[in-house]
C-alpha positions as CSV (number, residue, x, y, z in Angstrom):
1,X,13.6,52.3,-16.7
2,X,14.2,48.6,-17.6
3,X,10.6,48.4,-18.8
4,X,11.1,51.4,-21.1
5,X,14.3,49.9,-22.5
6,X,12.6,46.6,-23.2
7,X,9.6,48.3,-24.8
8,X,12.0,50.3,-26.9
9,X,13.9,47.2,-28.0
10,X,10.6,45.5,-28.9
11,X,9.5,48.5,-30.9
12,X,12.8,48.6,-32.8
13,X,12.6,44.9,-33.6
14,X,9.1,45.3,-34.9
15,X,10.2,48.3,-37.0
16,X,13.0,46.2,-38.5
17,X,10.8,43.3,-39.3
18,X,7.9,45.4,-40.8
19,X,9.4,45.6,-44.3
20,X,9.4,41.8,-44.5
21,X,5.6,41.8,-43.9
22,X,4.8,44.5,-46.4
23,X,3.4,43.6,-49.8
24,X,5.6,43.7,-52.8
25,X,4.7,46.8,-54.7
26,X,7.4,46.7,-57.4
27,X,6.1,47.6,-60.9
28,X,5.8,44.9,-63.5
29,X,8.9,44.0,-65.5
30,X,11.2,44.8,-62.6
31,X,13.5,41.9,-61.6
32,X,12.1,39.8,-58.8
33,X,8.4,40.1,-59.9
34,X,6.2,37.4,-61.3
35,X,6.0,37.4,-65.1
36,X,2.7,38.4,-66.7
37,X,0.1,35.7,-67.0
38,X,0.5,35.4,-70.8
39,X,4.2,34.4,-70.3
40,X,3.2,31.9,-67.6
41,X,0.6,30.4,-69.8
42,X,3.1,30.1,-72.7
43,X,5.7,28.5,-70.5
44,X,3.1,26.0,-69.1
45,X,2.0,25.2,-72.6
46,X,5.6,24.7,-73.7
47,X,6.2,22.4,-70.7
48,X,3.1,20.3,-71.5
49,X,4.2,20.0,-75.2
50,X,7.7,19.0,-74.1
51,X,6.3,16.4,-71.7
52,X,4.0,15.0,-74.4
53,X,6.9,14.8,-76.9
54,X,9.0,13.0,-74.3
55,X,6.2,10.5,-73.7
56,X,5.7,10.0,-77.5
57,X,9.5,9.3,-77.8
58,X,9.4,6.6,-75.2
59,X,11.1,3.3,-76.3
60,X,10.2,-0.3,-75.4
61,X,11.2,-1.1,-71.9
62,X,12.9,-4.3,-73.0
63,X,15.7,-2.1,-74.4
64,X,16.5,-0.6,-71.0
65,X,18.6,-2.2,-68.3
66,X,16.6,-1.0,-65.4
67,X,16.3,-2.7,-62.0
68,X,12.9,-4.0,-60.8
69,X,13.3,-1.8,-57.7
70,X,13.6,1.3,-59.8
71,X,10.6,0.3,-61.9
72,X,8.2,-0.5,-59.1
73,X,6.5,2.7,-58.0
74,X,7.1,4.5,-61.3
75,X,4.3,6.6,-62.5
76,X,2.4,5.2,-65.6
77,X,1.1,7.7,-68.2
78,X,-0.4,7.4,-71.7
79,X,0.9,9.2,-74.7
80,X,-1.7,11.9,-74.2
81,X,-0.1,12.7,-70.8
82,X,-2.9,11.3,-68.7
83,X,-1.9,9.5,-65.5
84,X,-3.0,5.9,-65.6
85,X,-1.5,4.7,-62.3
86,X,1.8,3.3,-61.0
87,X,3.8,0.1,-61.3
88,X,2.9,-2.1,-58.4
89,X,4.9,-5.2,-59.3
90,X,6.6,-7.2,-62.0
91,X,5.5,-10.7,-63.1
92,X,8.2,-13.2,-64.0
93,X,8.1,-16.4,-66.0
94,X,11.0,-18.5,-67.1
95,X,13.4,-15.9,-65.5
96,X,12.1,-13.0,-67.7
97,X,9.7,-10.1,-67.0
98,X,6.5,-11.0,-68.8
99,X,4.2,-8.4,-67.4
100,X,3.8,-5.5,-65.0
101,X,1.0,-4.9,-62.5
102,X,-0.4,-1.4,-62.7
103,X,-2.2,-0.1,-59.6
104,X,-5.1,2.3,-60.3
105,X,-7.4,4.3,-58.1
106,X,-8.1,3.7,-54.5
107,X,-7.0,5.5,-51.3
108,X,-4.2,4.1,-49.2
109,X,-4.5,0.7,-50.9
110,X,-8.2,0.4,-50.3
111,X,-10.3,0.1,-53.5
112,X,-7.2,-0.1,-55.7
113,X,-7.6,-2.1,-58.9
114,X,-4.6,-4.0,-60.2
115,X,-4.3,-4.6,-63.9
116,X,-2.1,-7.0,-65.9
117,X,-0.1,-5.3,-68.7
118,X,2.1,-7.4,-71.0
119,X,5.7,-6.3,-70.9
120,X,5.7,-6.0,-74.7
121,X,3.3,-3.0,-74.4
122,X,5.5,-1.2,-71.9
123,X,7.6,1.8,-73.0
124,X,9.8,4.0,-70.9
125,X,11.1,7.6,-71.3
126,X,14.8,8.0,-71.8
127,X,15.3,9.3,-68.2
128,X,13.5,6.1,-67.0
129,X,11.2,8.2,-64.8
130,X,7.9,7.4,-66.5
131,X,6.4,4.2,-67.9
132,X,4.4,4.9,-71.0
133,X,1.4,2.9,-72.3
134,X,-0.3,3.6,-75.6
135,X,-3.7,2.9,-74.1
136,X,-6.8,5.0,-73.7
137,X,-8.7,5.1,-70.4
138,X,-11.3,2.6,-71.7
139,X,-8.6,0.3,-72.9
140,X,-6.9,0.4,-69.6
141,X,-10.1,-0.4,-67.7
142,X,-10.6,-3.4,-70.0
143,X,-7.3,-5.0,-69.1
144,X,-7.5,-8.1,-66.9
145,X,-7.7,-7.4,-63.2
146,X,-5.5,-9.2,-60.7
147,X,-5.5,-10.1,-57.0
148,X,-2.5,-10.9,-54.8
149,X,-3.0,-14.2,-53.0
150,X,-0.4,-16.4,-51.3
151,X,2.6,-14.6,-52.9
152,X,1.1,-14.8,-56.4
153,X,-0.8,-12.6,-58.8
154,X,-4.0,-14.4,-59.9
155,X,-7.0,-13.3,-62.0
156,X,-9.3,-11.3,-59.8
157,X,-12.7,-12.8,-59.0
158,X,-15.6,-11.4,-61.0
159,X,-17.2,-8.3,-59.5
160,X,-20.4,-10.2,-58.9
161,X,-18.6,-12.8,-56.8
162,X,-16.7,-10.1,-54.8
163,X,-19.9,-8.1,-54.1
164,X,-21.9,-11.0,-52.8
165,X,-21.9,-11.3,-49.1
166,X,-20.4,-14.5,-47.7
167,X,-23.0,-17.1,-46.7
168,X,-21.2,-17.7,-43.4
169,X,-18.5,-16.0,-41.4
170,X,-15.0,-17.4,-41.8
171,X,-14.6,-20.4,-39.6
172,X,-18.3,-20.6,-38.7
173,X,-20.3,-23.8,-39.4
174,X,-22.4,-23.8,-42.5
175,X,-25.8,-22.2,-42.1
176,X,-28.9,-24.3,-42.3
177,X,-31.7,-23.1,-44.4
178,X,-34.2,-25.8,-43.3
179,X,-34.6,-27.4,-40.0
180,X,-33.1,-30.9,-40.1
181,X,-35.2,-33.9,-39.4
182,X,-34.7,-35.5,-36.0
183,X,-32.3,-38.4,-36.0
184,X,-34.9,-40.8,-34.8
185,X,-36.3,-41.2,-38.3
186,X,-39.5,-39.3,-37.5
187,X,-40.7,-36.9,-40.2
188,X,-39.9,-33.3,-39.8
189,X,-42.6,-31.1,-38.3
190,X,-44.6,-29.0,-40.9
191,X,-44.7,-25.3,-40.7
192,X,-48.2,-24.1,-40.0
């Protein structure tokens, strides 16, 4: 008898939950349904246009009183609404922000390029949620690259220098390309 009651309770629970698993078959235009695709496309286009106009209306960052903490990590976009990167750090000189470091590309910090951008070029949206640069993708790639060494941002080594393998392992003695002559003053043996 207990088994039948438990089976009946399970069947009742499933029957009560079944409408939640059913597909929504309400006709279009009824509240609670998704709008037609054309409305969705128009609202998406409107949102893109509003975002582009917000980016175009960005003002020089020097006019804002924003903390460095709020600026670091902020997304960087150009006026065409293309993501350029994010603010990695600020560069100070004589007690003033002179440049920002924009991080681009990479995965989990590996393969990331860091670019120097003069602070005079930096604009911000009024909500201070986006840094805006009036630069194309090619112009951004042409900006000077930086490397972080010993607590300072320095110009990055040329790509050819970075790609060349080291001649020796760190801490290893220099490699010898030719056998050294014996210390006795005798001539070195000739290779035959």
